[in-house]
N, C-alpha and C positions, 0 to 999 in steps of 0.2 A: 504494500500499500504506499502510495506517495502522499506525504503530508507536507503542505506548504502553507505559508501565511500570505494573505491577500488583504487589501484595503478596498473600501468602496470604489467602484468605478473600474477596478482592475479585473482582468479576465484569466481564465484557464482554458487552454485548448486541449481538446480530446481528439486525436487524429487530425484529419484535414477538414472535417465537416462539422464538428461539435464545439461550440464555444459556450462557456459557463462565465456569466458576468456577475460579480458581487455588486448587488444593487444597494443593500443597506446592512449595516452592522449596528447592533445596539443591544445592551443588556445581555441576555443569554440566547439571542436569536440572530440568525443571518438570513437575509432574503437574497436568493439567487434567481437569476434569469437564465434560460437556456436558449441557445440558437442552434437548430439542428434541422436537417431535411426532414420532410414529412414522413418518409419511410422508416426513420429512426424513432423507436418508441422511447418517450422520456416519461417516467412515473415514479412516484414515491415507492420506497422499498416495502412499506407496510401494505400498500395497495396491491403490489404483485404478490406478496405472501397470501393476502386474503383471497385473491383470485385463484392461486394455486390450491389453497385449501378448499375453496368452494368447488373447484372442478374435481378434486379427488373425492369429495363427499358426494358428488352427483353421479359417481360411477355406479353401474348396475351391481346388485348384490345377488349372489347365487341363492337358489332356494335352500340349499343345505345350511348356508351361513345364516339365513333368515330364521330357519327352524331352530338353530342353536341359540340365537338371541331370544327367541320366543320361550324356550325352555327356562331361561334365567329370569323372566319377568313374573311378577306375582299374578295370580289368577284373580280377575275381578269377581267379586261376589263369593269368594271361597268362604266356606263355613255355613252355607245354606241361607245366608241372609239376602235381603233384597239389594240389587245393584242400584245405588243412587242415581237419580236423574239429575239433569241440569238444575232444576228448581231446588232440589235438596242440597246440592253442593254450593250454589250461589246465594241462595236465601231469597227472600221476597224482593220483588222489583219495586223501587219507590215510585210513587205517583209523580207525574210531571209537575214542575213548579208552575204555579199560577199567579206570580207576583205582578206588580204594576210597573216593573222597570220597562223603560222604552229604549229602543235602539236608534230611534229617528230624532229629528230636529224639533218637532212640535212639543212644547212644554205645556202641561195643563194650567 
């Protein structure tokens, strides 16, 4: 890894086509600008990592692996009891508010 010091307005060149400009330095942050051809992808590292994780998670799962996961899950309603519905889990739904607040311009 190359480590260099730069000041605002200075640049770093990567190959012949990519230029990194130091736009602003202050506190604990640095603002960078990138000049690169459209075909060169420029993105934050955490965005690339999230994309790779999402792609890996979206891969098909074999039926055997799915059955194995199912064996490890607790069975709903085990013990002979009734399986709760949404109303029992969430509780009663409150009535809509019927206040006198106005969103518009006319005042009473």
